[in-house]
PyMOL commands that place a pseudoatom at each C-alpha (Angstrom):
pseudoatom trace, name=CA, resn=UNK, resi=1, chain=A, elem=C, hetatm=0, pos=[-20.163, 54.361, -45.214]
pseudoatom trace, name=CA, resn=UNK, resi=2, chain=A, elem=C, hetatm=0, pos=[-20.780, 50.716, -46.020]
pseudoatom trace, name=CA, resn=UNK, resi=3, chain=A, elem=C, hetatm=0, pos=[-24.154, 49.147, -45.302]
pseudoatom trace, name=CA, resn=UNK, resi=4, chain=A, elem=C, hetatm=0, pos=[-25.241, 45.505, -45.460]
pseudoatom trace, name=CA, resn=UNK, resi=5, chain=A, elem=C, hetatm=0, pos=[-28.664, 43.923, -45.762]
pseudoatom trace, name=CA, resn=UNK, resi=6, chain=A, elem=C, hetatm=0, pos=[-29.701, 40.277, -45.832]
pseudoatom trace, name=CA, resn=UNK, resi=7, chain=A, elem=C, hetatm=0, pos=[-31.198, 38.926, -49.059]
pseudoatom trace, name=CA, resn=UNK, resi=8, chain=A, elem=C, hetatm=0, pos=[-34.356, 37.888, -47.156]
pseudoatom trace, name=CA, resn=UNK, resi=9, chain=A, elem=C, hetatm=0, pos=[-34.870, 41.478, -45.931]
pseudoatom trace, name=CA, resn=UNK, resi=10, chain=A, elem=C, hetatm=0, pos=[-34.298, 42.833, -49.448]
pseudoatom trace, name=CA, resn=UNK, resi=11, chain=A, elem=C, hetatm=0, pos=[-36.863, 40.321, -50.761]
pseudoatom trace, name=CA, resn=UNK, resi=12, chain=A, elem=C, hetatm=0, pos=[-39.416, 41.352, -48.101]
pseudoatom trace, name=CA, resn=UNK, resi=13, chain=A, elem=C, hetatm=0, pos=[-38.967, 45.035, -49.033]
pseudoatom trace, name=CA, resn=UNK, resi=14, chain=A, elem=C, hetatm=0, pos=[-39.359, 44.231, -52.730]
pseudoatom trace, name=CA, resn=UNK, resi=15, chain=A, elem=C, hetatm=0, pos=[-42.513, 42.154, -52.212]
pseudoatom trace, name=CA, resn=UNK, resi=16, chain=A, elem=C, hetatm=0, pos=[-44.025, 44.842, -49.984]
pseudoatom trace, name=CA, resn=UNK, resi=17, chain=A, elem=C, hetatm=0, pos=[-43.159, 47.569, -52.507]
pseudoatom trace, name=CA, resn=UNK, resi=18, chain=A, elem=C, hetatm=0, pos=[-44.866, 45.569, -55.262]
pseudoatom trace, name=CA, resn=UNK, resi=19, chain=A, elem=C, hetatm=0, pos=[-47.970, 45.161, -53.074]
pseudoatom trace, name=CA, resn=UNK, resi=20, chain=A, elem=C, hetatm=0, pos=[-48.106, 48.909, -52.371]
pseudoatom trace, name=CA, resn=UNK, resi=21, chain=A, elem=C, hetatm=0, pos=[-47.878, 50.029, -56.009]
pseudoatom trace, name=CA, resn=UNK, resi=22, chain=A, elem=C, hetatm=0, pos=[-48.782, 52.479, -57.393]
pseudoatom trace, name=CA, resn=UNK, resi=23, chain=A, elem=C, hetatm=0, pos=[-48.000, 54.165, -54.040]
pseudoatom trace, name=CA, resn=UNK, resi=24, chain=A, elem=C, hetatm=0, pos=[-44.521, 54.463, -52.579]
pseudoatom trace, name=CA, resn=UNK, resi=25, chain=A, elem=C, hetatm=0, pos=[-43.846, 51.852, -49.915]
pseudoatom trace, name=CA, resn=UNK, resi=26, chain=A, elem=C, hetatm=0, pos=[-41.854, 52.890, -46.855]
pseudoatom trace, name=CA, resn=UNK, resi=27, chain=A, elem=C, hetatm=0, pos=[-40.353, 51.759, -43.601]
pseudoatom trace, name=CA, resn=UNK, resi=28, chain=A, elem=C, hetatm=0, pos=[-37.443, 51.931, -41.204]
pseudoatom trace, name=CA, resn=UNK, resi=29, chain=A, elem=C, hetatm=0, pos=[-34.161, 50.055, -40.942]
pseudoatom trace, name=CA, resn=UNK, resi=30, chain=A, elem=C, hetatm=0, pos=[-32.420, 49.068, -37.718]
pseudoatom trace, name=CA, resn=UNK, resi=31, chain=A, elem=C, hetatm=0, pos=[-29.288, 47.214, -36.741]
pseudoatom trace, name=CA, resn=UNK, resi=32, chain=A, elem=C, hetatm=0, pos=[-25.787, 47.872, -35.502]
pseudoatom trace, name=CA, resn=UNK, resi=33, chain=A, elem=C, hetatm=0, pos=[-22.861, 49.986, -36.618]
pseudoatom trace, name=CA, resn=UNK, resi=34, chain=A, elem=C, hetatm=0, pos=[-19.344, 48.646, -36.091]
pseudoatom trace, name=CA, resn=UNK, resi=35, chain=A, elem=C, hetatm=0, pos=[-16.043, 49.735, -37.638]
pseudoatom trace, name=CA, resn=UNK, resi=36, chain=A, elem=C, hetatm=0, pos=[-17.699, 51.980, -40.216]
pseudoatom trace, name=CA, resn=UNK, resi=37, chain=A, elem=C, hetatm=0, pos=[-20.138, 49.296, -41.374]
pseudoatom trace, name=CA, resn=UNK, resi=38, chain=A, elem=C, hetatm=0, pos=[-23.877, 49.504, -40.796]
pseudoatom trace, name=CA, resn=UNK, resi=39, chain=A, elem=C, hetatm=0, pos=[-25.429, 46.051, -40.590]
pseudoatom trace, name=CA, resn=UNK, resi=40, chain=A, elem=C, hetatm=0, pos=[-29.190, 46.030, -41.069]
pseudoatom trace, name=CA, resn=UNK, resi=41, chain=A, elem=C, hetatm=0, pos=[-30.669, 43.466, -38.693]
pseudoatom trace, name=CA, resn=UNK, resi=42, chain=A, elem=C, hetatm=0, pos=[-34.339, 44.350, -39.068]
pseudoatom trace, name=CA, resn=UNK, resi=43, chain=A, elem=C, hetatm=0, pos=[-36.473, 46.015, -41.718]
pseudoatom trace, name=CA, resn=UNK, resi=44, chain=A, elem=C, hetatm=0, pos=[-39.817, 47.547, -40.761]
pseudoatom trace, name=CA, resn=UNK, resi=45, chain=A, elem=C, hetatm=0, pos=[-42.573, 47.618, -43.399]
pseudoatom trace, name=CA, resn=UNK, resi=46, chain=A, elem=C, hetatm=0, pos=[-44.739, 50.612, -42.508]
pseudoatom trace, name=CA, resn=UNK, resi=47, chain=A, elem=C, hetatm=0, pos=[-47.771, 52.439, -43.893]
pseudoatom trace, name=CA, resn=UNK, resi=48, chain=A, elem=C, hetatm=0, pos=[-47.398, 55.396, -46.233]
pseudoatom trace, name=CA, resn=UNK, resi=49, chain=A, elem=C, hetatm=0, pos=[-50.254, 57.533, -44.923]
pseudoatom trace, name=CA, resn=UNK, resi=50, chain=A, elem=C, hetatm=0, pos=[-49.949, 59.873, -47.935]
pseudoatom trace, name=CA, resn=UNK, resi=51, chain=A, elem=C, hetatm=0, pos=[-50.956, 57.091, -50.372]
pseudoatom trace, name=CA, resn=UNK, resi=52, chain=A, elem=C, hetatm=0, pos=[-49.132, 58.600, -53.340]
pseudoatom trace, name=CA, resn=UNK, resi=53, chain=A, elem=C, hetatm=0, pos=[-46.423, 57.553, -55.785]
pseudoatom trace, name=CA, resn=UNK, resi=54, chain=A, elem=C, hetatm=0, pos=[-44.501, 60.813, -55.325]
pseudoatom trace, name=CA, resn=UNK, resi=55, chain=A, elem=C, hetatm=0, pos=[-43.638, 60.863, -51.619]
pseudoatom trace, name=CA, resn=UNK, resi=56, chain=A, elem=C, hetatm=0, pos=[-44.271, 59.152, -48.316]
pseudoatom trace, name=CA, resn=UNK, resi=57, chain=A, elem=C, hetatm=0, pos=[-45.107, 59.888, -44.705]
pseudoatom trace, name=CA, resn=UNK, resi=58, chain=A, elem=C, hetatm=0, pos=[-44.747, 57.104, -42.157]
pseudoatom trace, name=CA, resn=UNK, resi=59, chain=A, elem=C, hetatm=0, pos=[-47.696, 56.452, -39.860]
pseudoatom trace, name=CA, resn=UNK, resi=60, chain=A, elem=C, hetatm=0, pos=[-46.637, 58.049, -36.530]
pseudoatom trace, name=CA, resn=UNK, resi=61, chain=A, elem=C, hetatm=0, pos=[-48.037, 55.202, -34.398]
pseudoatom trace, name=CA, resn=UNK, resi=62, chain=A, elem=C, hetatm=0, pos=[-46.178, 52.613, -36.450]
pseudoatom trace, name=CA, resn=UNK, resi=63, chain=A, elem=C, hetatm=0, pos=[-43.016, 54.720, -36.272]
pseudoatom trace, name=CA, resn=UNK, resi=64, chain=A, elem=C, hetatm=0, pos=[-43.187, 54.848, -32.469]
pseudoatom trace, name=CA, resn=UNK, resi=65, chain=A, elem=C, hetatm=0, pos=[-43.927, 51.114, -32.206]
pseudoatom trace, name=CA, resn=UNK, resi=66, chain=A, elem=C, hetatm=0, pos=[-40.913, 50.385, -34.431]
pseudoatom trace, name=CA, resn=UNK, resi=67, chain=A, elem=C, hetatm=0, pos=[-38.591, 52.507, -32.284]
pseudoatom trace, name=CA, resn=UNK, resi=68, chain=A, elem=C, hetatm=0, pos=[-39.849, 50.738, -29.155]
pseudoatom trace, name=CA, resn=UNK, resi=69, chain=A, elem=C, hetatm=0, pos=[-39.191, 47.380, -30.841]
pseudoatom trace, name=CA, resn=UNK, resi=70, chain=A, elem=C, hetatm=0, pos=[-35.667, 48.500, -31.788]
pseudoatom trace, name=CA, resn=UNK, resi=71, chain=A, elem=C, hetatm=0, pos=[-34.923, 49.450, -28.190]
pseudoatom trace, name=CA, resn=UNK, resi=72, chain=A, elem=C, hetatm=0, pos=[-36.383, 46.202, -26.861]
pseudoatom trace, name=CA, resn=UNK, resi=73, chain=A, elem=C, hetatm=0, pos=[-34.127, 44.227, -29.234]
pseudoatom trace, name=CA, resn=UNK, resi=74, chain=A, elem=C, hetatm=0, pos=[-30.946, 46.264, -28.665]
pseudoatom trace, name=CA, resn=UNK, resi=75, chain=A, elem=C, hetatm=0, pos=[-30.933, 47.690, -32.203]
pseudoatom trace, name=CA, resn=UNK, resi=76, chain=A, elem=C, hetatm=0, pos=[-30.008, 51.184, -33.353]
pseudoatom trace, name=CA, resn=UNK, resi=77, chain=A, elem=C, hetatm=0, pos=[-32.167, 53.132, -35.785]
pseudoatom trace, name=CA, resn=UNK, resi=78, chain=A, elem=C, hetatm=0, pos=[-30.069, 53.314, -38.970]
pseudoatom trace, name=CA, resn=UNK, resi=79, chain=A, elem=C, hetatm=0, pos=[-32.445, 55.206, -41.252]
pseudoatom trace, name=CA, resn=UNK, resi=80, chain=A, elem=C, hetatm=0, pos=[-35.400, 54.582, -43.507]
pseudoatom trace, name=CA, resn=UNK, resi=81, chain=A, elem=C, hetatm=0, pos=[-36.314, 53.091, -46.865]
pseudoatom trace, name=CA, resn=UNK, resi=82, chain=A, elem=C, hetatm=0, pos=[-38.885, 53.804, -49.506]
pseudoatom trace, name=CA, resn=UNK, resi=83, chain=A, elem=C, hetatm=0, pos=[-39.715, 52.733, -53.005]
pseudoatom trace, name=CA, resn=UNK, resi=84, chain=A, elem=C, hetatm=0, pos=[-39.790, 54.653, -56.252]
pseudoatom trace, name=CA, resn=UNK, resi=85, chain=A, elem=C, hetatm=0, pos=[-42.527, 52.863, -58.215]
pseudoatom trace, name=CA, resn=UNK, resi=86, chain=A, elem=C, hetatm=0, pos=[-41.687, 54.537, -61.524]
pseudoatom trace, name=CA, resn=UNK, resi=87, chain=A, elem=C, hetatm=0, pos=[-38.370, 56.350, -61.157]
pseudoatom trace, name=CA, resn=UNK, resi=88, chain=A, elem=C, hetatm=0, pos=[-34.698, 55.401, -60.624]
pseudoatom trace, name=CA, resn=UNK, resi=89, chain=A, elem=C, hetatm=0, pos=[-33.092, 54.538, -57.290]
pseudoatom trace, name=CA, resn=UNK, resi=90, chain=A, elem=C, hetatm=0, pos=[-31.778, 57.989, -56.426]
pseudoatom trace, name=CA, resn=UNK, resi=91, chain=A, elem=C, hetatm=0, pos=[-33.074, 60.726, -54.128]
pseudoatom trace, name=CA, resn=UNK, resi=92, chain=A, elem=C, hetatm=0, pos=[-35.536, 63.143, -55.659]
pseudoatom trace, name=CA, resn=UNK, resi=93, chain=A, elem=C, hetatm=0, pos=[-35.285, 66.811, -54.754]
pseudoatom trace, name=CA, resn=UNK, resi=94, chain=A, elem=C, hetatm=0, pos=[-38.138, 66.249, -52.289]
pseudoatom trace, name=CA, resn=UNK, resi=95, chain=A, elem=C, hetatm=0, pos=[-36.343, 63.223, -50.787]
pseudoatom trace, name=CA, resn=UNK, resi=96, chain=A, elem=C, hetatm=0, pos=[-33.287, 65.413, -50.176]
pseudoatom trace, name=CA, resn=UNK, resi=97, chain=A, elem=C, hetatm=0, pos=[-35.382, 68.266, -48.776]
pseudoatom trace, name=CA, resn=UNK, resi=98, chain=A, elem=C, hetatm=0, pos=[-37.072, 65.923, -46.283]
pseudoatom trace, name=CA, resn=UNK, resi=99, chain=A, elem=C, hetatm=0, pos=[-33.873, 64.101, -45.259]
pseudoatom trace, name=CA, resn=UNK, resi=100, chain=A, elem=C, hetatm=0, pos=[-33.401, 65.824, -41.920]
pseudoatom trace, name=CA, resn=UNK, resi=101, chain=A, elem=C, hetatm=0, pos=[-31.040, 63.345, -40.230]
pseudoatom trace, name=CA, resn=UNK, resi=102, chain=A, elem=C, hetatm=0, pos=[-27.480, 63.596, -41.563]
pseudoatom trace, name=CA, resn=UNK, resi=103, chain=A, elem=C, hetatm=0, pos=[-26.571, 60.423, -39.623]
pseudoatom trace, name=CA, resn=UNK, resi=104, chain=A, elem=C, hetatm=0, pos=[-29.226, 58.287, -41.333]
pseudoatom trace, name=CA, resn=UNK, resi=105, chain=A, elem=C, hetatm=0, pos=[-28.949, 56.001, -44.308]
pseudoatom trace, name=CA, resn=UNK, resi=106, chain=A, elem=C, hetatm=0, pos=[-31.717, 56.461, -46.862]
pseudoatom trace, name=CA, resn=UNK, resi=107, chain=A, elem=C, hetatm=0, pos=[-32.457, 53.356, -48.917]
pseudoatom trace, name=CA, resn=UNK, resi=108, chain=A, elem=C, hetatm=0, pos=[-34.385, 53.739, -52.173]
pseudoatom trace, name=CA, resn=UNK, resi=109, chain=A, elem=C, hetatm=0, pos=[-35.836, 50.742, -53.990]
pseudoatom trace, name=CA, resn=UNK, resi=110, chain=A, elem=C, hetatm=0, pos=[-36.659, 51.400, -57.645]
pseudoatom trace, name=CA, resn=UNK, resi=111, chain=A, elem=C, hetatm=0, pos=[-39.376, 49.370, -59.352]
pseudoatom trace, name=CA, resn=UNK, resi=112, chain=A, elem=C, hetatm=0, pos=[-38.990, 51.299, -62.632]
pseudoatom trace, name=CA, resn=UNK, resi=113, chain=A, elem=C, hetatm=0, pos=[-37.775, 48.271, -64.578]
pseudoatom trace, name=CA, resn=UNK, resi=114, chain=A, elem=C, hetatm=0, pos=[-40.290, 45.449, -64.188]
pseudoatom trace, name=CA, resn=UNK, resi=115, chain=A, elem=C, hetatm=0, pos=[-38.742, 42.390, -62.537]
pseudoatom trace, name=CA, resn=UNK, resi=116, chain=A, elem=C, hetatm=0, pos=[-35.417, 44.126, -61.882]
pseudoatom trace, name=CA, resn=UNK, resi=117, chain=A, elem=C, hetatm=0, pos=[-35.541, 45.971, -58.558]
pseudoatom trace, name=CA, resn=UNK, resi=118, chain=A, elem=C, hetatm=0, pos=[-32.646, 48.304, -57.820]
pseudoatom trace, name=CA, resn=UNK, resi=119, chain=A, elem=C, hetatm=0, pos=[-31.775, 49.142, -54.202]
pseudoatom trace, name=CA, resn=UNK, resi=120, chain=A, elem=C, hetatm=0, pos=[-29.305, 51.891, -53.320]
pseudoatom trace, name=CA, resn=UNK, resi=121, chain=A, elem=C, hetatm=0, pos=[-28.379, 53.607, -50.078]
pseudoatom trace, name=CA, resn=UNK, resi=122, chain=A, elem=C, hetatm=0, pos=[-27.633, 57.296, -49.687]
pseudoatom trace, name=CA, resn=UNK, resi=123, chain=A, elem=C, hetatm=0, pos=[-26.282, 59.694, -47.101]
pseudoatom trace, name=CA, resn=UNK, resi=124, chain=A, elem=C, hetatm=0, pos=[-27.816, 63.180, -47.299]
pseudoatom trace, name=CA, resn=UNK, resi=125, chain=A, elem=C, hetatm=0, pos=[-26.405, 66.314, -45.683]
pseudoatom trace, name=CA, resn=UNK, resi=126, chain=A, elem=C, hetatm=0, pos=[-26.182, 70.058, -45.955]
pseudoatom trace, name=CA, resn=UNK, resi=127, chain=A, elem=C, hetatm=0, pos=[-28.558, 72.967, -45.373]
pseudoatom trace, name=CA, resn=UNK, resi=128, chain=A, elem=C, hetatm=0, pos=[-32.177, 72.429, -46.416]
pseudoatom trace, name=CA, resn=UNK, resi=129, chain=A, elem=C, hetatm=0, pos=[-31.873, 74.646, -49.478]
pseudoatom trace, name=CA, resn=UNK, resi=130, chain=A, elem=C, hetatm=0, pos=[-28.745, 72.906, -50.783]
pseudoatom trace, name=CA, resn=UNK, resi=131, chain=A, elem=C, hetatm=0, pos=[-28.719, 69.298, -49.571]
pseudoatom trace, name=CA, resn=UNK, resi=132, chain=A, elem=C, hetatm=0, pos=[-26.497, 66.860, -51.382]
pseudoatom trace, name=CA, resn=UNK, resi=133, chain=A, elem=C, hetatm=0, pos=[-26.696, 63.089, -51.498]
pseudoatom trace, name=CA, resn=UNK, resi=134, chain=A, elem=C, hetatm=0, pos=[-23.819, 60.668, -51.619]
pseudoatom trace, name=CA, resn=UNK, resi=135, chain=A, elem=C, hetatm=0, pos=[-24.231, 57.027, -52.529]
pseudoatom trace, name=CA, resn=UNK, resi=136, chain=A, elem=C, hetatm=0, pos=[-23.183, 54.545, -49.851]
pseudoatom trace, name=CA, resn=UNK, resi=137, chain=A, elem=C, hetatm=0, pos=[-21.705, 51.131, -50.580]
pseudoatom trace, name=CA, resn=UNK, resi=138, chain=A, elem=C, hetatm=0, pos=[-24.592, 48.668, -50.202]
pseudoatom trace, name=CA, resn=UNK, resi=139, chain=A, elem=C, hetatm=0, pos=[-23.953, 44.933, -49.994]
pseudoatom trace, name=CA, resn=UNK, resi=140, chain=A, elem=C, hetatm=0, pos=[-26.764, 42.379, -50.177]
pseudoatom trace, name=CA, resn=UNK, resi=141, chain=A, elem=C, hetatm=0, pos=[-25.699, 39.334, -48.168]
pseudoatom trace, name=CA, resn=UNK, resi=142, chain=A, elem=C, hetatm=0, pos=[-26.985, 35.848, -48.854]
pseudoatom trace, name=CA, resn=UNK, resi=143, chain=A, elem=C, hetatm=0, pos=[-28.734, 34.408, -45.805]
pseudoatom trace, name=CA, resn=UNK, resi=144, chain=A, elem=C, hetatm=0, pos=[-26.796, 31.800, -43.834]
for i in range(1, 144): cmd.bond("trace and resi %d" % i, "trace and resi %d" % (i + 1))
show_as sticks, trace
zoom trace
């Protein structure tokens, strides 16, 4: 799967993730899927109600409001994103265990190297006890 995101949305995620440190930042991604390409049209910056740097839980009210906004704007839910304040941009064992939607894209933004954010997208599938992640092709598009 190929997935695209606008530079301005990447920048918003990065700034939000920096603000949320030392906790993980999180949110949802929405857009359209055409010809095997997922195009992110909107990024939602949501509250990590766990307030920890090891995992995240999205505020249920914010999650519902985001889904309603997606529907109102004709967007599909494409997955979620979260930051890794101190570790690389790859799914942890817990990330894989909690990745319950095999159709979703899971974006991880690493802040491990100061001033050099790394964003990757992953597809996760398989039974809970043996989930595997596969990196998706992620393209950051310059805004028009």
